[in-house]
Residue, then its C-alpha position, 0 to 999 in steps of 0.5 A: x586902902x588907907x595907910x595905918x599908923x602903927x606904934x611901939x610906944x608901949x614897948x619902948x615905955x615898958x622897956x624904960x620901966x615907965x608907967x603911962x603917968x610917968x611918961x605923960x609927965x615927961x612930955x607934958x601931956x595927960x596919961x589918957x593921951x599916952x594911953x590913946x596913942x599906945x592903943x592906936x585910938x589917937x594919931x599924935x601930932x608931929x610935936x607929940x611924936x617927937x616929944x615921945x621919941x625924945x622922952x623914950x630915947x628912941x628915933x621917931x621912926x622906930x616908934x611909929x611906922x606906916x602899915x601897908x595894910x598887907 
């Protein structure tokens, strides 16, 4: 069974009072990219994950984790 990446990007973004568009501007990406990451449609590259973590003031390990499927 393949591991699945889960994320807390939406929770962290909302806690900071940011819209998807505002977060996208902070990381130099599109709002659609932020949306697809939040919804688990797109697995971000290491660079994007680190940019998100920096913009949200969170360790990358807090934003993203591997689910064991069980």
